[in-house]
C-alpha positions as CSV (number, residue, x, y, z in Angstrom):
1,X,0.0,0.0,0.0
2,X,2.9,2.4,0.6
3,X,3.7,1.9,-3.1
4,X,0.2,3.0,-3.9
5,X,0.7,6.4,-2.2
6,X,4.2,6.8,-3.8
7,X,2.8,6.0,-7.3
8,X,0.1,8.7,-7.1
9,X,0.9,11.7,-9.3
10,X,1.8,14.1,-6.4
11,X,3.6,16.4,-8.8
12,X,0.4,17.2,-10.6
13,X,-0.3,20.9,-10.4
14,X,-4.0,20.0,-9.9
15,X,-3.4,17.9,-6.8
16,X,-1.0,20.4,-5.3
17,X,-3.7,23.1,-5.9
18,X,-6.3,20.9,-4.3
19,X,-4.1,20.4,-1.2
20,X,-3.3,24.1,-0.9
21,X,-6.9,25.4,-1.4
22,X,-8.4,23.1,1.2
23,X,-5.4,23.2,3.6
24,X,-5.0,19.4,3.7
25,X,-2.3,17.8,5.8
26,X,0.0,15.3,4.4
27,X,-2.0,12.5,6.0
28,X,-5.3,13.9,4.6
29,X,-3.8,14.2,1.1
30,X,-2.5,10.6,1.3
31,X,-5.9,9.4,2.3
32,X,-7.4,11.2,-0.6
33,X,-4.8,9.7,-3.0
34,X,-5.5,6.2,-1.7
35,X,-9.2,6.6,-2.2
36,X,-8.5,8.1,-5.7
37,X,-6.5,5.0,-6.6
38,X,-9.5,2.9,-7.5
39,X,-10.5,5.6,-10.0
40,X,-7.1,5.4,-11.6
41,X,-6.8,1.6,-12.0
42,X,-9.0,-1.4,-11.2
43,X,-6.0,-3.2,-9.7
44,X,-6.4,-1.1,-6.6
45,X,-10.0,-2.2,-6.1
46,X,-8.7,-5.7,-5.9
47,X,-6.1,-4.6,-3.3
48,X,-8.9,-3.0,-1.2
49,X,-11.1,-6.1,-1.6
50,X,-8.2,-8.3,-0.3
51,X,-7.5,-6.0,2.7
52,X,-11.3,-6.0,3.4
53,X,-11.4,-9.8,3.1
54,X,-14.3,-9.5,0.8
55,X,-14.3,-9.3,-3.0
56,X,-17.4,-7.2,-2.9
57,X,-15.8,-4.5,-0.7
58,X,-13.7,-2.6,-3.2
59,X,-13.4,0.7,-1.4
60,X,-11.1,1.7,1.5
61,X,-12.5,2.4,4.9
62,X,-11.0,4.2,7.9
63,X,-9.3,1.0,9.1
64,X,-7.4,0.5,5.9
65,X,-6.4,4.2,5.7
66,X,-5.1,4.3,9.2
67,X,-3.2,1.0,8.9
68,X,-1.6,1.8,5.6
69,X,-1.0,5.5,5.5
70,X,-0.1,6.3,9.1
71,X,-0.5,3.3,11.4
72,X,-1.0,4.0,15.1
73,X,-0.2,7.7,14.9
74,X,-3.4,9.6,14.3
75,X,-6.8,10.2,15.8
76,X,-9.6,8.5,13.8
77,X,-12.2,10.9,14.9
78,X,-10.2,14.1,14.2
79,X,-9.0,13.1,10.7
80,X,-11.8,10.9,9.4
81,X,-14.9,11.9,11.4
82,X,-17.8,13.7,9.8
83,X,-16.5,17.2,10.8
84,X,-13.0,16.5,9.4
85,X,-12.1,18.6,6.3
86,X,-12.1,15.6,3.9
87,X,-15.8,15.0,4.6
88,X,-17.0,18.4,5.6
89,X,-15.8,20.0,2.3
90,X,-17.2,17.1,0.3
91,X,-13.9,15.8,-0.9
92,X,-14.8,12.3,0.3
93,X,-18.1,10.8,1.0
94,X,-18.9,7.9,3.3
95,X,-20.9,5.2,1.4
96,X,-24.4,4.8,2.8
97,X,-23.6,7.3,5.5
98,X,-21.5,4.8,7.5
99,X,-19.5,6.5,10.3
100,X,-16.1,5.5,9.2
101,X,-16.4,4.5,5.6
102,X,-15.9,2.9,3.2
103,X,-15.0,6.2,1.4
104,X,-15.5,7.3,-2.2
105,X,-13.9,10.4,-3.8
106,X,-16.5,13.0,-4.9
107,X,-17.0,13.0,-8.7
108,X,-16.1,16.6,-8.9
109,X,-12.8,16.0,-7.2
110,X,-12.1,13.0,-9.4
111,X,-12.7,15.1,-12.5
112,X,-10.4,17.8,-11.2
113,X,-7.6,15.6,-10.0
114,X,-7.6,13.4,-13.2
115,X,-8.1,16.5,-15.5
116,X,-11.3,15.2,-17.0
117,X,-13.0,18.6,-17.0
118,X,-16.4,19.7,-15.8
119,X,-18.3,20.2,-12.5
120,X,-19.7,17.5,-10.2
121,X,-22.7,15.8,-11.8
122,X,-24.6,16.1,-8.5
123,X,-25.1,19.8,-9.4
124,X,-27.2,18.8,-12.4
125,X,-30.2,18.1,-10.3
126,X,-30.4,21.8,-9.3
127,X,-29.0,23.5,-12.4
128,X,-30.8,26.6,-13.5
129,X,-33.0,26.3,-16.6
130,X,-31.1,27.8,-19.5
131,X,-34.2,28.1,-21.8
132,X,-35.4,31.7,-22.3
133,X,-38.1,33.2,-24.5
134,X,-36.7,34.5,-27.9
135,X,-37.2,38.1,-27.1
136,X,-35.8,38.0,-23.6
137,X,-32.0,38.4,-24.3
138,X,-32.6,41.5,-26.3
139,X,-34.7,43.0,-23.5
140,X,-32.3,42.0,-20.8
141,X,-29.4,43.2,-22.9
142,X,-30.5,46.8,-22.2
143,X,-29.2,46.6,-18.6
144,X,-25.7,47.7,-19.7
145,X,-25.0,49.6,-16.5
146,X,-26.0,46.8,-14.2
147,X,-23.9,44.4,-16.3
148,X,-20.8,46.6,-16.0
149,X,-21.2,47.1,-12.3
150,X,-21.5,43.4,-11.6
151,X,-18.5,42.6,-13.9
152,X,-16.4,45.2,-12.1
153,X,-17.4,43.8,-8.8
154,X,-16.5,40.3,-9.8
155,X,-13.1,41.4,-11.1
156,X,-12.3,43.2,-7.8
157,X,-12.2,39.7,-6.2
158,X,-9.2,38.7,-8.4
159,X,-6.9,41.2,-6.8
160,X,-4.4,40.4,-4.0
161,X,-6.1,42.8,-1.6
162,X,-9.2,40.5,-1.9
163,X,-7.4,38.1,0.5
164,X,-7.9,40.6,3.3
165,X,-11.6,41.2,2.4
166,X,-12.7,37.6,2.5
167,X,-15.3,36.0,0.3
168,X,-17.5,38.2,-1.9
169,X,-21.2,37.7,-1.3
170,X,-23.5,39.5,-3.7
171,X,-27.2,39.9,-3.1
172,X,-29.0,40.5,-6.4
173,X,-32.6,41.8,-6.0
174,X,-35.2,42.2,-8.7
175,X,-38.6,41.0,-9.7
176,X,-39.0,37.6,-11.5
177,X,-38.5,37.9,-15.2
178,X,-36.0,40.7,-15.0
179,X,-33.1,38.7,-16.3
180,X,-31.1,38.1,-13.2
181,X,-29.7,34.8,-14.3
182,X,-28.8,36.2,-17.7
183,X,-27.1,39.2,-16.0
184,X,-25.0,37.0,-13.7
185,X,-23.9,34.6,-16.4
186,X,-23.1,37.4,-18.8
187,X,-21.0,39.2,-16.2
188,X,-19.1,36.0,-15.3
189,X,-18.5,35.4,-19.0
190,X,-17.2,38.9,-19.5
191,X,-15.0,38.5,-16.4
192,X,-13.5,35.3,-17.7
193,X,-14.8,33.0,-15.0
194,X,-17.2,30.1,-14.9
195,X,-20.6,30.2,-13.2
196,X,-22.3,27.5,-11.2
197,X,-25.9,28.4,-11.6
198,X,-28.3,26.7,-9.2
199,X,-32.1,27.0,-8.7
200,X,-33.0,27.0,-5.0
201,X,-36.5,25.8,-5.8
202,X,-34.9,22.4,-6.9
203,X,-33.2,21.9,-3.5
204,X,-36.3,20.6,-1.8
205,X,-35.0,18.9,1.2
206,X,-32.2,19.6,3.7
207,X,-30.0,16.7,2.7
208,X,-30.1,17.6,-1.0
209,X,-29.5,21.2,-0.2
210,X,-26.5,20.5,1.9
211,X,-24.9,18.1,-0.5
212,X,-25.4,20.3,-3.5
213,X,-24.3,23.6,-1.9
214,X,-21.2,21.9,-0.5
215,X,-20.3,20.5,-4.0
216,X,-20.9,23.9,-5.6
217,X,-18.6,25.8,-3.2
218,X,-16.0,23.1,-3.4
219,X,-16.0,23.1,-7.3
220,X,-16.0,26.9,-7.2
221,X,-12.7,26.8,-5.4
222,X,-11.2,24.1,-7.7
223,X,-12.3,25.7,-11.0
224,X,-12.4,29.4,-10.2
225,X,-16.1,29.8,-10.8
226,X,-18.7,31.9,-9.1
227,X,-21.6,30.2,-7.3
228,X,-25.0,31.7,-8.3
229,X,-28.1,30.6,-6.4
230,X,-31.3,31.8,-8.0
231,X,-34.8,32.2,-6.4
232,X,-33.7,32.0,-2.7
233,X,-37.1,33.4,-1.9
234,X,-38.2,29.8,-1.5
235,X,-36.0,29.7,1.6
236,X,-36.9,33.1,2.9
237,X,-40.6,32.2,3.0
238,X,-39.9,29.0,5.1
239,X,-38.5,29.6,8.6
240,X,-37.2,26.1,9.0
241,X,-35.6,26.0,5.5
242,X,-34.0,29.4,6.1
243,X,-32.5,28.2,9.4
244,X,-31.1,25.1,7.8
245,X,-29.6,27.0,4.8
246,X,-28.0,29.6,7.0
247,X,-26.6,27.0,9.4
248,X,-25.0,25.2,6.4
249,X,-23.9,28.1,4.3
250,X,-22.4,30.4,7.0
251,X,-19.3,28.2,7.9
252,X,-18.9,27.0,4.3
253,X,-18.8,30.5,2.8
254,X,-16.4,31.5,5.6
255,X,-14.1,28.6,4.9
256,X,-14.6,27.9,1.2
257,X,-16.3,30.9,-0.3
258,X,-14.8,32.9,-3.2
259,X,-17.7,34.5,-5.1
260,X,-21.3,33.7,-4.1
261,X,-24.3,35.4,-5.6
262,X,-27.7,35.0,-4.1
263,X,-30.7,36.2,-6.0
264,X,-34.1,37.0,-4.6
265,X,-37.0,39.5,-5.2
266,X,-36.6,41.1,-1.8
267,X,-33.5,42.0,0.2
268,X,-32.8,39.2,2.7
269,X,-30.2,41.0,4.9
270,X,-27.2,39.0,3.8
271,X,-24.8,41.1,5.8
272,X,-26.2,39.5,9.0
273,X,-25.7,36.0,7.4
274,X,-22.1,36.4,6.4
275,X,-20.3,38.6,8.9
276,X,-16.8,37.5,7.7
277,X,-17.5,38.3,4.0
278,X,-17.6,41.4,1.9
279,X,-21.3,41.7,1.2
280,X,-22.7,43.9,-1.6
281,X,-26.4,44.4,-2.4
282,X,-27.3,45.1,-6.0
283,X,-30.8,46.0,-7.2
284,X,-32.1,45.8,-10.8
285,X,-34.9,48.5,-10.9
286,X,-37.6,48.1,-13.5
287,X,-36.8,49.6,-16.9
288,X,-38.3,53.1,-17.4
289,X,-41.3,53.2,-19.8
290,X,-39.4,54.7,-22.7
291,X,-36.4,52.3,-22.4
292,X,-38.8,49.4,-22.1
293,X,-40.7,50.4,-25.2
294,X,-37.5,50.9,-27.2
295,X,-36.3,47.5,-26.1
296,X,-39.5,45.9,-27.2
297,X,-39.3,47.5,-30.6
298,X,-35.7,46.3,-31.0
299,X,-36.7,42.8,-29.9
300,X,-39.6,42.6,-32.4
301,X,-37.4,43.8,-35.2
302,X,-34.7,41.2,-34.4
303,X,-37.3,38.5,-34.2
304,X,-38.8,39.6,-37.6
305,X,-35.4,39.6,-39.2
306,X,-34.2,36.3,-37.7
307,X,-37.4,34.3,-36.8
308,X,-35.5,31.1,-36.1
309,X,-32.2,32.4,-34.7
310,X,-31.3,30.6,-31.4
311,X,-30.2,32.4,-28.3
312,X,-26.5,33.1,-28.6
313,X,-25.8,34.5,-25.1
314,X,-23.4,33.0,-22.7
315,X,-23.9,29.3,-22.3
316,X,-24.3,27.8,-18.8
317,X,-21.0,26.7,-17.3
318,X,-22.1,23.1,-16.8
319,X,-19.4,20.7,-17.9
320,X,-16.9,23.6,-18.7
321,X,-13.6,21.9,-19.6
322,X,-10.6,22.2,-17.4
323,X,-8.0,24.6,-18.7
324,X,-10.4,27.2,-20.1
325,X,-10.1,30.8,-19.1
326,X,-12.0,30.4,-15.8
327,X,-9.6,27.8,-14.5
328,X,-6.5,29.8,-14.2
329,X,-8.3,32.5,-12.2
330,X,-7.6,30.9,-8.9
331,X,-9.4,32.4,-5.9
332,X,-7.4,35.3,-4.4
333,X,-7.8,34.0,-0.9
334,X,-7.4,30.4,0.4
335,X,-10.3,28.9,2.4
C-alpha cells in the first residue's frame, strides 16, 4: 500500500492546488490519494477487496487508511470523522452514511484531479434552466450599467487585496423575469470565470441542499467559478428551511467561499448572514417606460429579421472543460 501512495501523481499541479486550497495535511492528502487510486486503476480495487477480506468491498474504509497511511499515529475521529475537512468539504463521502467509511472520492474532485473537466454531476439536479423566450435576451441586454457594475465587482475579487476582504457575497434583487440569471452569467462570461448556476427551488430537502451547496462551493474553489443561487425566496418564505440553509452556508462560505451570488425578489439582509464576508447588495430596478418600449421595438425587429435564430448569449458553465479561461483564475484567498 505504501507503493500506492508513492505511485500517485503528487507532482500534478491540480493535486497540489487541491491540497493548498483546502489546507489538507500530508495524511489527509495521502488518504485522498489512496481513495482516488480505485478511479485510476481497477487493480487497486482488488487490493482493497483483499484487505477488506471481501471481493465485494472494493473501497477503502478508515481502518485501511489508518493501517496503511499512518499506522497508530493519528486520531480516527479528528481526521476521518464527519467534521473533518475531507468529509466536511465534500472531498470524500462515506458510502451509505456509515460513520467510518468505506469512502468514495466525490465525482467533482475525481474530474479535477484526473483532469477530466467539468463540474460534479450532483449539481445537475439543481442546475438553472437555460431556456429563455426568444425576445428575452434583447430586453435583458438593455441593462448595460448593471452588467458593467457586476462585472467590475467580480473582477475586484481577483486582486491580491481581496485576500484581506474575505469572500465576496452579492445579493441581487429584482422581480421575477427581470433577467437576473442572464445578467450574472453574462457578467461571469465577461470577467472570464465560470458560473455554477443553481435554482434554490430544486433543492427541496435539507440533505439535497447541503450536498449540492457543498459540492458547488468546493468546485467553485477548484475551478475558479462563481456560485450563483437563484430564487432563494423559496427559503426566505420558510422559517425552518431558512434556518437550515443559514446554518449550512455560513461556515462553508467563511471557509470555502470565493464569489457567491444569491438572487431574490426582496433584500434578505445578507450582511447578517455572512459577517466575515464582503457583502454587496445590487438592485435591478424596472426599466423606465421609454427604455422598455425601445427594447420591445428592437426585440420585435430582431425576431422579424431572424425568426428562427437561437439564443447566442453565454452558455451555462455546466461541464466547462478544465483549462479554459476560468480555470487559471484561482481564488485570491485560500479557504
